[in-house]
C-alpha positions as CSV (number, residue, x, y, z in Angstrom):
1,X,1.1,-12.2,24.1
2,X,-1.8,-12.8,21.6
3,X,-1.0,-13.4,17.9
4,X,-2.5,-14.6,14.7
5,X,-1.0,-17.9,13.5
6,X,-1.3,-19.7,10.2
7,X,-0.6,-23.4,10.5
8,X,-1.8,-24.4,7.0
9,X,-2.3,-22.4,3.8
10,X,-5.9,-21.8,2.9
11,X,-8.8,-19.3,3.2
12,X,-9.4,-16.8,6.1
13,X,-10.6,-19.5,8.4
14,X,-6.9,-20.7,8.9
15,X,-6.1,-17.6,10.9
16,X,-6.1,-18.5,14.6
17,X,-5.7,-16.3,17.6
18,X,-3.1,-18.0,19.9
19,X,-1.0,-17.2,22.9
20,X,2.8,-16.9,22.2
21,X,5.8,-16.0,24.2
22,X,7.0,-12.4,23.8
23,X,9.8,-12.4,21.3
24,X,13.1,-10.8,22.5
25,X,15.3,-8.7,20.1
26,X,18.8,-9.7,19.1
27,X,21.7,-7.3,18.2
28,X,20.5,-4.9,15.6
29,X,16.7,-5.5,16.4
30,X,13.9,-3.7,18.1
31,X,10.8,-5.0,20.0
32,X,7.7,-3.0,19.5
33,X,4.4,-3.0,21.5
34,X,1.9,-2.9,18.7
35,X,-1.1,-0.6,18.8
36,X,-2.3,-1.0,15.2
37,X,-1.8,-3.3,12.3
38,X,-2.2,-2.6,8.6
39,X,-4.2,-5.2,6.5
40,X,-2.8,-5.5,3.0
41,X,-4.0,-7.7,0.0
42,X,-0.6,-9.2,0.0
43,X,-1.3,-10.7,3.5
44,X,-4.1,-12.7,2.0
45,X,-2.0,-14.0,-0.8
46,X,0.7,-15.2,1.6
47,X,-2.0,-16.8,3.8
48,X,-3.3,-18.6,0.8
49,X,0.0,-20.1,-0.2
50,X,1.5,-17.6,-2.8
51,X,4.9,-18.2,-1.3
52,X,5.0,-21.9,-0.4
53,X,8.6,-21.5,0.9
54,X,7.2,-19.8,4.0
55,X,7.8,-22.0,7.0
56,X,4.6,-22.9,8.8
57,X,3.3,-22.0,11.3
58,X,3.9,-18.2,10.8
59,X,2.3,-15.0,12.0
60,X,1.3,-12.8,8.9
61,X,1.5,-9.0,8.6
62,X,4.1,-6.5,7.4
63,X,2.7,-3.2,8.6
64,X,2.2,-2.0,12.2
65,X,2.7,1.0,14.5
66,X,3.3,1.2,18.2
67,X,6.0,2.1,20.8
68,X,9.4,0.8,21.3
69,X,9.6,-1.6,24.4
70,X,13.1,-3.1,24.1
71,X,16.1,-2.5,22.0
72,X,18.6,-5.2,21.3
73,X,22.4,-5.0,21.8
74,X,24.5,-2.7,19.5
75,X,21.2,-1.0,18.3
76,X,21.5,2.8,18.2
77,X,18.8,5.5,17.5
78,X,15.9,4.2,19.5
79,X,14.6,5.0,22.9
80,X,12.1,3.0,25.1
81,X,8.6,4.6,24.5
82,X,9.5,6.1,21.1
83,X,6.6,6.1,18.7
84,X,7.3,4.1,15.6
85,X,6.0,2.3,12.6
86,X,7.4,-0.8,10.9
87,X,7.8,-1.7,7.3
88,X,8.2,-5.4,7.5
89,X,9.2,-7.3,10.6
90,X,10.8,-10.7,11.6
91,X,8.1,-12.2,13.7
92,X,4.8,-11.0,12.0
93,X,2.8,-7.9,12.6
94,X,-0.5,-9.6,13.6
95,X,0.4,-9.7,17.2
96,X,0.6,-7.5,20.3
97,X,4.5,-7.5,20.2
98,X,6.8,-7.8,17.3
99,X,10.4,-7.8,16.6
100,X,12.0,-6.0,13.6
101,X,15.4,-5.1,12.3
102,X,16.3,-1.7,13.1
103,X,16.3,-0.8,9.4
104,X,12.6,-1.8,9.3
105,X,11.6,0.7,12.0
106,X,10.7,4.4,11.4
107,X,9.9,7.2,13.7
108,X,6.1,8.1,13.7
109,X,5.4,11.9,13.9
110,X,3.6,13.0,17.0
111,X,0.5,14.3,14.9
112,X,0.1,10.9,13.1
113,X,-2.1,8.3,14.9
114,X,-1.0,4.7,15.4
115,X,-3.8,3.6,13.0
116,X,-2.4,6.1,10.3
117,X,1.1,4.8,11.1
118,X,0.0,1.2,10.3
119,X,-1.3,2.5,7.0
120,X,2.1,3.6,5.8
121,X,4.6,1.0,4.6
122,X,2.9,-1.1,1.9
123,X,0.5,1.4,0.7
124,X,2.5,4.7,0.7
125,X,6.0,3.0,-0.1
126,X,4.2,1.3,-2.9
127,X,2.7,4.4,-4.3
128,X,5.9,6.4,-3.9
129,X,8.1,3.8,-5.5
130,X,5.5,3.2,-8.4
131,X,5.2,7.1,-9.2
132,X,8.8,8.3,-8.7
133,X,11.1,5.3,-9.1
134,X,9.2,3.3,-11.8
135,X,7.2,5.8,-13.6
136,X,9.6,8.7,-12.9
137,X,6.9,11.2,-12.6
138,X,7.5,14.9,-13.3
139,X,5.5,18.0,-12.4
140,X,2.9,18.9,-15.2
141,X,2.3,15.3,-16.2
142,X,-1.1,13.7,-16.0
143,X,-1.8,10.6,-13.9
144,X,-4.6,8.2,-13.8
145,X,-5.0,6.1,-10.6
146,X,-7.1,3.1,-11.7
147,X,-8.7,2.1,-8.3
148,X,-8.1,5.3,-6.4
149,X,-10.1,4.7,-3.2
150,X,-7.9,1.9,-1.7
151,X,-4.8,2.4,0.4
152,X,-2.3,2.6,-2.4
153,X,-4.6,4.7,-4.6
154,X,-5.2,7.4,-2.0
155,X,-1.5,7.4,-1.1
156,X,-0.7,8.0,-4.8
157,X,-3.1,10.8,-5.2
158,X,-1.6,12.6,-2.3
159,X,2.0,12.2,-3.5
160,X,1.1,13.2,-7.1
161,X,-1.0,16.3,-6.1
162,X,1.9,17.5,-3.9
163,X,4.4,17.0,-6.8
164,X,2.4,19.0,-9.2
165,X,0.7,16.4,-11.4
166,X,-2.8,16.6,-13.0
167,X,-4.4,13.7,-11.0
168,X,-7.5,11.7,-12.3
169,X,-8.8,8.8,-10.1
170,X,-11.4,6.1,-10.7
171,X,-13.6,4.5,-8.0
172,X,-16.6,2.2,-8.0
173,X,-18.7,3.8,-5.3
174,X,-20.0,7.3,-4.5
175,X,-18.1,7.3,-1.2
176,X,-14.9,6.1,-2.9
177,X,-15.1,8.9,-5.4
178,X,-15.7,11.4,-2.5
179,X,-12.4,10.1,-0.7
180,X,-10.4,10.3,-3.9
181,X,-11.5,14.0,-4.3
182,X,-10.8,14.6,-0.6
183,X,-7.3,13.1,-1.1
184,X,-6.7,15.7,-3.8
185,X,-7.6,14.3,-7.2
186,X,-8.6,16.9,-9.6
187,X,-11.2,14.5,-11.4
188,X,-12.7,11.2,-10.5
189,X,-14.4,8.8,-12.8
190,X,-16.9,6.0,-12.0
191,X,-15.1,2.8,-13.4
192,X,-18.4,1.0,-13.1
193,X,-20.0,3.2,-15.9
194,X,-19.7,2.0,-19.4
195,X,-17.3,4.2,-21.5
196,X,-15.9,6.1,-18.5
197,X,-12.5,6.1,-20.1
198,X,-13.8,8.2,-23.0
199,X,-13.6,11.3,-21.0
200,X,-9.9,11.0,-20.5
201,X,-9.3,12.9,-23.8
202,X,-11.3,15.9,-22.8
203,X,-9.6,15.9,-19.3
204,X,-6.0,15.7,-20.7
205,X,-6.7,18.3,-23.6
206,X,-6.6,15.5,-26.1
207,X,-3.1,14.0,-25.1
208,X,-4.0,11.0,-23.1
209,X,-2.5,10.3,-19.7
210,X,1.2,10.3,-19.1
211,X,1.2,7.8,-16.2
212,X,-1.4,5.2,-15.2
213,X,-1.2,3.2,-12.0
214,X,-3.1,0.0,-12.4
215,X,-4.3,-2.0,-9.4
216,X,-6.2,-4.8,-11.2
217,X,-4.3,-5.5,-14.5
218,X,-6.1,-8.7,-15.4
219,X,-9.4,-6.7,-15.8
220,X,-8.2,-3.2,-17.0
221,X,-4.8,-3.5,-18.8
222,X,-6.2,-4.1,-22.2
223,X,-8.4,-1.1,-22.1
224,X,-5.8,1.1,-20.5
225,X,-3.4,1.2,-23.3
226,X,-5.5,3.3,-25.7
227,X,-5.8,6.0,-23.1
228,X,-2.0,6.7,-22.9
229,X,-0.3,9.9,-24.2
230,X,2.8,9.3,-26.4
231,X,5.6,7.9,-24.2
232,X,3.0,7.0,-21.5
233,X,3.8,4.6,-18.8
234,X,1.5,2.1,-17.1
235,X,2.7,0.8,-13.8
236,X,1.2,-2.6,-12.9
237,X,0.9,-2.6,-9.1
238,X,-1.8,-5.5,-8.8
239,X,-3.1,-8.3,-10.9
240,X,-5.1,-11.4,-10.1
241,X,-5.0,-13.3,-13.5
242,X,-4.2,-13.2,-17.1
243,X,-5.1,-10.4,-19.7
244,X,-5.1,-10.0,-23.3
245,X,-3.5,-6.9,-25.0
246,X,-3.1,-5.4,-28.4
247,X,0.6,-4.6,-28.8
248,X,-0.1,-1.9,-31.5
249,X,-1.7,0.2,-28.7
250,X,1.9,0.3,-27.3
251,X,3.8,0.6,-30.7
252,X,1.8,3.7,-31.9
253,X,2.3,5.5,-28.6
254,X,5.8,4.3,-27.9
255,X,4.4,3.5,-24.5
256,X,5.7,1.3,-21.7
257,X,4.2,-1.3,-19.3
258,X,6.3,-1.6,-16.2
259,X,5.9,-4.0,-13.4
260,X,6.4,-3.1,-9.7
261,X,6.9,-5.0,-6.5
262,X,7.8,-3.2,-3.3
263,X,9.7,-6.4,-2.3
264,X,12.3,-5.6,-4.8
265,X,13.3,-2.4,-3.2
266,X,16.7,-2.4,-1.4
267,X,17.4,-0.8,2.0
268,X,18.9,2.4,0.5
269,X,15.7,2.9,-1.7
270,X,13.5,2.2,1.2
271,X,15.3,4.8,3.3
272,X,14.7,7.4,0.6
273,X,11.1,6.3,0.3
274,X,10.4,6.5,4.1
275,X,12.2,10.0,4.3
276,X,9.6,11.2,1.7
277,X,6.9,9.6,3.7
278,X,8.1,11.3,6.9
279,X,8.3,14.6,5.3
280,X,4.8,14.3,3.8
281,X,3.3,13.5,7.2
282,X,5.1,16.4,8.8
283,X,3.9,18.9,6.3
284,X,0.5,17.2,6.1
285,X,0.5,16.6,2.3
286,X,0.1,12.9,3.3
287,X,-3.1,12.0,5.3
288,X,-3.8,8.3,5.7
289,X,-7.5,7.6,5.5
290,X,-8.8,4.8,7.8
291,X,-11.9,2.9,6.6
292,X,-12.3,0.6,9.5
293,X,-10.7,-0.5,12.7
294,X,-11.4,-4.1,14.0
295,X,-9.8,-6.1,16.9
296,X,-7.1,-8.5,16.2
297,X,-9.4,-11.4,16.8
298,X,-11.3,-10.4,13.7
299,X,-8.5,-10.8,11.3
300,X,-10.2,-13.4,9.3
301,X,-13.1,-11.0,8.6
302,X,-10.6,-8.3,7.7
303,X,-9.0,-10.7,5.2
304,X,-12.5,-11.1,3.6
305,X,-13.2,-7.4,3.5
306,X,-9.8,-6.4,2.0
307,X,-10.4,-8.2,-1.3
308,X,-14.0,-7.0,-1.8
309,X,-14.5,-4.3,-4.4
310,X,-15.3,-0.7,-3.4
311,X,-12.4,0.0,-1.1
312,X,-12.8,3.1,1.0
313,X,-9.4,3.7,2.8
314,X,-7.4,1.3,4.9
315,X,-8.5,-1.6,7.2
316,X,-6.7,-1.6,10.5
317,X,-6.5,-4.3,13.2
318,X,-6.0,-3.1,16.8
319,X,-3.9,-5.1,19.2
């Protein structure tokens, strides 16, 4: 089978397409024939050496969708040919075949494409955990999604709109703002426009926002805090550097900054999150938006594109 391998940490150029033996599942494991692979920013961080404890060489990738081809011994609940998506795997998702623990494999509804299935775990599980586990969002609250046109941002809009929140997004391109509105945002702001945060007071009847999901904290967090309502919560989902804050902006509002990493979620929490994802796919309140599909051999280009500003949905590799 073909797979992408990383033999040394570095830039996108270290991603190599190679021929590998087909992996075989052990007890409690499932082998999946991959049709689509989700590209996430975290894939680029790991490729670059963010986790130096990773054993080289390795195949990157956490998210994929396809069909079950083999089930290991003592593994119940899976049939050959079943449509599934994975949330993490043992052998890496950038490949034509992968092996995952049974707990990492989820049924994919018939109306959901493989490309959409490969968009689910990191973006949608992150959005759900940020909103409902970390921020403890409630119907009637207001939400600002800072960077709403990427995979996590669009997922958060869809979850929040279905849960009864007032949803405000930001995006830096006309198409990105259009996508945020299509996903269900009530209002969308241009975060490249000076003073764009000044309109939040009017949009929230002078209260400020109750919840703010921040995808680029090192750029935005210092300016986020004055926009919060009393008791507001900022959930930091992404950051690429340091930031300077004014603590009094938190004190006067009795507001919180809460970090979030999907990798801290346990299996029970993930089962709950993916049950919510499955329900949203079935009732069509969740609609993954695909920006671009590229062949597996173009993984290096996908890693370059995923970090560029102006995201417009999900980048998918096809195996």
